[in-house]
Biotite code that builds the C-alpha atoms (Angstrom):
import biotite.structure as struc

atoms = struc.array([
    struc.Atom([-236.655, 136.936, -68.274], chain_id="A", res_id=1, res_name="UNK", atom_name="CA", element="C"),
    struc.Atom([-234.228, 136.005, -65.203], chain_id="A", res_id=2, res_name="UNK", atom_name="CA", element="C"),
    struc.Atom([-230.886, 134.463, -65.197], chain_id="A", res_id=3, res_name="UNK", atom_name="CA", element="C"),
    struc.Atom([-232.259, 130.593, -64.808], chain_id="A", res_id=4, res_name="UNK", atom_name="CA", element="C"),
    struc.Atom([-234.433, 131.132, -67.851], chain_id="A", res_id=5, res_name="UNK", atom_name="CA", element="C"),
    struc.Atom([-231.758, 132.979, -69.934], chain_id="A", res_id=6, res_name="UNK", atom_name="CA", element="C"),
    struc.Atom([-229.245, 130.081, -69.290], chain_id="A", res_id=7, res_name="UNK", atom_name="CA", element="C"),
    struc.Atom([-231.994, 127.536, -69.858], chain_id="A", res_id=8, res_name="UNK", atom_name="CA", element="C"),
    struc.Atom([-233.065, 128.952, -73.110], chain_id="A", res_id=9, res_name="UNK", atom_name="CA", element="C"),
    struc.Atom([-229.365, 129.237, -74.203], chain_id="A", res_id=10, res_name="UNK", atom_name="CA", element="C"),
    struc.Atom([-228.761, 125.488, -73.499], chain_id="A", res_id=11, res_name="UNK", atom_name="CA", element="C"),
    struc.Atom([-231.931, 124.345, -75.300], chain_id="A", res_id=12, res_name="UNK", atom_name="CA", element="C"),
    struc.Atom([-230.721, 126.516, -78.364], chain_id="A", res_id=13, res_name="UNK", atom_name="CA", element="C"),
    struc.Atom([-226.841, 126.036, -78.295], chain_id="A", res_id=14, res_name="UNK", atom_name="CA", element="C"),
    struc.Atom([-224.595, 122.941, -78.108], chain_id="A", res_id=15, res_name="UNK", atom_name="CA", element="C"),
    struc.Atom([-220.724, 122.703, -78.049], chain_id="A", res_id=16, res_name="UNK", atom_name="CA", element="C"),
    struc.Atom([-218.105, 120.324, -79.840], chain_id="A", res_id=17, res_name="UNK", atom_name="CA", element="C"),
    struc.Atom([-218.022, 117.985, -76.966], chain_id="A", res_id=18, res_name="UNK", atom_name="CA", element="C"),
    struc.Atom([-221.486, 117.561, -76.147], chain_id="A", res_id=19, res_name="UNK", atom_name="CA", element="C"),
    struc.Atom([-222.186, 117.169, -80.059], chain_id="A", res_id=20, res_name="UNK", atom_name="CA", element="C"),
    struc.Atom([-219.338, 114.662, -80.686], chain_id="A", res_id=21, res_name="UNK", atom_name="CA", element="C"),
    struc.Atom([-220.979, 112.425, -77.590], chain_id="A", res_id=22, res_name="UNK", atom_name="CA", element="C"),
    struc.Atom([-224.480, 112.583, -78.825], chain_id="A", res_id=23, res_name="UNK", atom_name="CA", element="C"),
    struc.Atom([-223.323, 111.754, -82.411], chain_id="A", res_id=24, res_name="UNK", atom_name="CA", element="C"),
    struc.Atom([-220.907, 108.833, -80.860], chain_id="A", res_id=25, res_name="UNK", atom_name="CA", element="C"),
    struc.Atom([-224.231, 107.753, -79.025], chain_id="A", res_id=26, res_name="UNK", atom_name="CA", element="C"),
    struc.Atom([-226.138, 107.569, -82.286], chain_id="A", res_id=27, res_name="UNK", atom_name="CA", element="C"),
    struc.Atom([-228.546, 110.405, -81.076], chain_id="A", res_id=28, res_name="UNK", atom_name="CA", element="C"),
    struc.Atom([-231.300, 111.289, -83.795], chain_id="A", res_id=29, res_name="UNK", atom_name="CA", element="C"),
    struc.Atom([-229.041, 114.488, -84.770], chain_id="A", res_id=30, res_name="UNK", atom_name="CA", element="C"),
    struc.Atom([-228.329, 115.671, -88.204], chain_id="A", res_id=31, res_name="UNK", atom_name="CA", element="C"),
    struc.Atom([-225.272, 117.919, -88.439], chain_id="A", res_id=32, res_name="UNK", atom_name="CA", element="C"),
    struc.Atom([-225.855, 120.683, -90.896], chain_id="A", res_id=33, res_name="UNK", atom_name="CA", element="C"),
    struc.Atom([-223.007, 122.608, -92.599], chain_id="A", res_id=34, res_name="UNK", atom_name="CA", element="C"),
    struc.Atom([-224.883, 126.077, -93.630], chain_id="A", res_id=35, res_name="UNK", atom_name="CA", element="C"),
    struc.Atom([-221.672, 127.300, -95.470], chain_id="A", res_id=36, res_name="UNK", atom_name="CA", element="C"),
    struc.Atom([-220.948, 127.852, -99.106], chain_id="A", res_id=37, res_name="UNK", atom_name="CA", element="C"),
    struc.Atom([-220.199, 124.789, -101.405], chain_id="A", res_id=38, res_name="UNK", atom_name="CA", element="C"),
    struc.Atom([-216.508, 125.821, -101.600], chain_id="A", res_id=39, res_name="UNK", atom_name="CA", element="C"),
    struc.Atom([-216.061, 125.795, -97.813], chain_id="A", res_id=40, res_name="UNK", atom_name="CA", element="C"),
    struc.Atom([-217.912, 122.564, -97.569], chain_id="A", res_id=41, res_name="UNK", atom_name="CA", element="C"),
    struc.Atom([-215.531, 120.840, -100.023], chain_id="A", res_id=42, res_name="UNK", atom_name="CA", element="C"),
    struc.Atom([-212.464, 122.197, -98.190], chain_id="A", res_id=43, res_name="UNK", atom_name="CA", element="C"),
    struc.Atom([-213.334, 120.936, -95.010], chain_id="A", res_id=44, res_name="UNK", atom_name="CA", element="C"),
    struc.Atom([-216.358, 119.799, -93.153], chain_id="A", res_id=45, res_name="UNK", atom_name="CA", element="C"),
    struc.Atom([-217.449, 117.939, -89.885], chain_id="A", res_id=46, res_name="UNK", atom_name="CA", element="C"),
    struc.Atom([-217.616, 114.143, -91.023], chain_id="A", res_id=47, res_name="UNK", atom_name="CA", element="C"),
    struc.Atom([-221.036, 113.192, -92.017], chain_id="A", res_id=48, res_name="UNK", atom_name="CA", element="C"),
    struc.Atom([-222.312, 116.559, -91.988], chain_id="A", res_id=49, res_name="UNK", atom_name="CA", element="C"),
    struc.Atom([-225.395, 117.276, -94.520], chain_id="A", res_id=50, res_name="UNK", atom_name="CA", element="C"),
    struc.Atom([-224.240, 120.184, -96.749], chain_id="A", res_id=51, res_name="UNK", atom_name="CA", element="C"),
    struc.Atom([-227.090, 122.627, -96.782], chain_id="A", res_id=52, res_name="UNK", atom_name="CA", element="C"),
    struc.Atom([-226.172, 126.424, -97.355], chain_id="A", res_id=53, res_name="UNK", atom_name="CA", element="C"),
    struc.Atom([-228.490, 128.649, -95.476], chain_id="A", res_id=54, res_name="UNK", atom_name="CA", element="C"),
    struc.Atom([-228.831, 130.999, -98.514], chain_id="A", res_id=55, res_name="UNK", atom_name="CA", element="C"),
    struc.Atom([-230.612, 127.850, -100.223], chain_id="A", res_id=56, res_name="UNK", atom_name="CA", element="C"),
    struc.Atom([-233.062, 126.961, -97.384], chain_id="A", res_id=57, res_name="UNK", atom_name="CA", element="C"),
    struc.Atom([-236.653, 127.163, -97.964], chain_id="A", res_id=58, res_name="UNK", atom_name="CA", element="C"),
    struc.Atom([-240.060, 125.014, -97.620], chain_id="A", res_id=59, res_name="UNK", atom_name="CA", element="C"),
    struc.Atom([-239.242, 123.672, -100.910], chain_id="A", res_id=60, res_name="UNK", atom_name="CA", element="C"),
    struc.Atom([-235.518, 122.836, -100.421], chain_id="A", res_id=61, res_name="UNK", atom_name="CA", element="C"),
    struc.Atom([-236.083, 121.317, -96.809], chain_id="A", res_id=62, res_name="UNK", atom_name="CA", element="C"),
    struc.Atom([-238.997, 119.478, -97.852], chain_id="A", res_id=63, res_name="UNK", atom_name="CA", element="C"),
    struc.Atom([-236.651, 116.118, -97.608], chain_id="A", res_id=64, res_name="UNK", atom_name="CA", element="C"),
    struc.Atom([-235.681, 116.715, -94.063], chain_id="A", res_id=65, res_name="UNK", atom_name="CA", element="C"),
    struc.Atom([-237.156, 114.700, -91.359], chain_id="A", res_id=66, res_name="UNK", atom_name="CA", element="C"),
    struc.Atom([-238.800, 116.835, -88.579], chain_id="A", res_id=67, res_name="UNK", atom_name="CA", element="C"),
    struc.Atom([-238.317, 114.243, -85.894], chain_id="A", res_id=68, res_name="UNK", atom_name="CA", element="C"),
    struc.Atom([-234.783, 114.903, -85.764], chain_id="A", res_id=69, res_name="UNK", atom_name="CA", element="C"),
    struc.Atom([-232.743, 117.448, -84.206], chain_id="A", res_id=70, res_name="UNK", atom_name="CA", element="C"),
    struc.Atom([-230.571, 119.460, -86.596], chain_id="A", res_id=71, res_name="UNK", atom_name="CA", element="C"),
    struc.Atom([-227.319, 121.228, -85.432], chain_id="A", res_id=72, res_name="UNK", atom_name="CA", element="C"),
    struc.Atom([-226.290, 123.904, -87.839], chain_id="A", res_id=73, res_name="UNK", atom_name="CA", element="C"),
    struc.Atom([-222.456, 125.313, -87.833], chain_id="A", res_id=74, res_name="UNK", atom_name="CA", element="C"),
    struc.Atom([-220.302, 127.607, -90.085], chain_id="A", res_id=75, res_name="UNK", atom_name="CA", element="C"),
    struc.Atom([-216.841, 128.626, -89.741], chain_id="A", res_id=76, res_name="UNK", atom_name="CA", element="C"),
    struc.Atom([-216.862, 130.065, -86.197], chain_id="A", res_id=77, res_name="UNK", atom_name="CA", element="C"),
    struc.Atom([-217.614, 133.075, -84.003], chain_id="A", res_id=78, res_name="UNK", atom_name="CA", element="C"),
    struc.Atom([-217.113, 135.613, -87.001], chain_id="A", res_id=79, res_name="UNK", atom_name="CA", element="C"),
    struc.Atom([-219.570, 133.825, -88.985], chain_id="A", res_id=80, res_name="UNK", atom_name="CA", element="C"),
    struc.Atom([-223.316, 134.103, -88.801], chain_id="A", res_id=81, res_name="UNK", atom_name="CA", element="C"),
    struc.Atom([-224.175, 131.266, -91.336], chain_id="A", res_id=82, res_name="UNK", atom_name="CA", element="C"),
    struc.Atom([-225.425, 128.897, -88.557], chain_id="A", res_id=83, res_name="UNK", atom_name="CA", element="C"),
    struc.Atom([-227.310, 131.548, -87.095], chain_id="A", res_id=84, res_name="UNK", atom_name="CA", element="C"),
    struc.Atom([-228.904, 132.225, -90.571], chain_id="A", res_id=85, res_name="UNK", atom_name="CA", element="C"),
    struc.Atom([-229.613, 128.341, -90.909], chain_id="A", res_id=86, res_name="UNK", atom_name="CA", element="C"),
    struc.Atom([-230.988, 127.702, -87.491], chain_id="A", res_id=87, res_name="UNK", atom_name="CA", element="C"),
    struc.Atom([-233.429, 130.711, -87.868], chain_id="A", res_id=88, res_name="UNK", atom_name="CA", element="C"),
    struc.Atom([-234.551, 129.647, -91.386], chain_id="A", res_id=89, res_name="UNK", atom_name="CA", element="C"),
    struc.Atom([-234.758, 126.126, -90.318], chain_id="A", res_id=90, res_name="UNK", atom_name="CA", element="C"),
    struc.Atom([-236.627, 126.820, -86.963], chain_id="A", res_id=91, res_name="UNK", atom_name="CA", element="C"),
    struc.Atom([-239.180, 129.055, -88.974], chain_id="A", res_id=92, res_name="UNK", atom_name="CA", element="C"),
    struc.Atom([-240.000, 125.925, -91.225], chain_id="A", res_id=93, res_name="UNK", atom_name="CA", element="C"),
    struc.Atom([-240.832, 124.016, -87.996], chain_id="A", res_id=94, res_name="UNK", atom_name="CA", element="C"),
    struc.Atom([-237.640, 121.925, -87.389], chain_id="A", res_id=95, res_name="UNK", atom_name="CA", element="C"),
    struc.Atom([-235.879, 121.428, -84.077], chain_id="A", res_id=96, res_name="UNK", atom_name="CA", element="C"),
    struc.Atom([-232.629, 123.266, -84.265], chain_id="A", res_id=97, res_name="UNK", atom_name="CA", element="C"),
    struc.Atom([-229.337, 124.025, -82.110], chain_id="A", res_id=98, res_name="UNK", atom_name="CA", element="C"),
    struc.Atom([-226.322, 125.988, -83.390], chain_id="A", res_id=99, res_name="UNK", atom_name="CA", element="C"),
    struc.Atom([-222.923, 124.633, -82.772], chain_id="A", res_id=100, res_name="UNK", atom_name="CA", element="C"),
    struc.Atom([-220.984, 127.261, -80.602], chain_id="A", res_id=101, res_name="UNK", atom_name="CA", element="C"),
    struc.Atom([-217.529, 128.143, -82.458], chain_id="A", res_id=102, res_name="UNK", atom_name="CA", element="C"),
    struc.Atom([-218.304, 126.329, -85.489], chain_id="A", res_id=103, res_name="UNK", atom_name="CA", element="C"),
    struc.Atom([-215.982, 124.121, -87.083], chain_id="A", res_id=104, res_name="UNK", atom_name="CA", element="C"),
    struc.Atom([-213.048, 126.373, -85.828], chain_id="A", res_id=105, res_name="UNK", atom_name="CA", element="C"),
    struc.Atom([-213.888, 125.261, -82.297], chain_id="A", res_id=106, res_name="UNK", atom_name="CA", element="C"),
    struc.Atom([-214.754, 121.608, -83.549], chain_id="A", res_id=107, res_name="UNK", atom_name="CA", element="C"),
    struc.Atom([-211.082, 121.380, -84.704], chain_id="A", res_id=108, res_name="UNK", atom_name="CA", element="C"),
    struc.Atom([-209.513, 123.300, -81.686], chain_id="A", res_id=109, res_name="UNK", atom_name="CA", element="C"),
    struc.Atom([-211.286, 120.410, -79.328], chain_id="A", res_id=110, res_name="UNK", atom_name="CA", element="C"),
    struc.Atom([-209.321, 117.824, -81.246], chain_id="A", res_id=111, res_name="UNK", atom_name="CA", element="C"),
    struc.Atom([-211.846, 116.411, -83.634], chain_id="A", res_id=112, res_name="UNK", atom_name="CA", element="C"),
    struc.Atom([-211.262, 115.138, -87.353], chain_id="A", res_id=113, res_name="UNK", atom_name="CA", element="C"),
    struc.Atom([-212.692, 117.010, -90.441], chain_id="A", res_id=114, res_name="UNK", atom_name="CA", element="C"),
    struc.Atom([-213.279, 115.631, -93.854], chain_id="A", res_id=115, res_name="UNK", atom_name="CA", element="C"),
    struc.Atom([-212.613, 117.256, -97.108], chain_id="A", res_id=116, res_name="UNK", atom_name="CA", element="C"),
    struc.Atom([-209.795, 118.415, -99.499], chain_id="A", res_id=117, res_name="UNK", atom_name="CA", element="C"),
    struc.Atom([-208.239, 120.229, -96.450], chain_id="A", res_id=118, res_name="UNK", atom_name="CA", element="C"),
    struc.Atom([-209.549, 117.807, -93.824], chain_id="A", res_id=119, res_name="UNK", atom_name="CA", element="C"),
    struc.Atom([-207.584, 117.228, -90.519], chain_id="A", res_id=120, res_name="UNK", atom_name="CA", element="C"),
    struc.Atom([-206.705, 114.613, -88.502], chain_id="A", res_id=121, res_name="UNK", atom_name="CA", element="C"),
    struc.Atom([-208.084, 114.308, -84.951], chain_id="A", res_id=122, res_name="UNK", atom_name="CA", element="C"),
    struc.Atom([-210.915, 112.113, -83.027], chain_id="A", res_id=123, res_name="UNK", atom_name="CA", element="C"),
    struc.Atom([-213.444, 110.338, -85.182], chain_id="A", res_id=124, res_name="UNK", atom_name="CA", element="C"),
    struc.Atom([-216.748, 109.251, -84.061], chain_id="A", res_id=125, res_name="UNK", atom_name="CA", element="C"),
    struc.Atom([-215.982, 105.490, -85.080], chain_id="A", res_id=126, res_name="UNK", atom_name="CA", element="C"),
    struc.Atom([-212.657, 105.456, -83.171], chain_id="A", res_id=127, res_name="UNK", atom_name="CA", element="C"),
])
């Protein structure tokens, strides 16, 4: 693989907070997937995210998902591999998937709001 192929592949499978926010604001056909535990999701999550812990993902539990959509998985941040596990499981099931770089940590650092019991203020998609 040469450099160009590498970077094209990287962009095909990863996204950042700014790009995700803009795509959601433009009503792109994207489903944001919080791949973390129930406790983490309840404390704080990206607004509108589907809670689907990677440890529960299977053909049976994913049967309700629409394969025509793009799924963007996330977890806590760079020290967490829940989004990678979730992306891999969904890809193996035939879904189009990207992973959110930096997870919810970088989402908040970029100034975007979160929901949940410890949700934080910030820019919202409907602003």
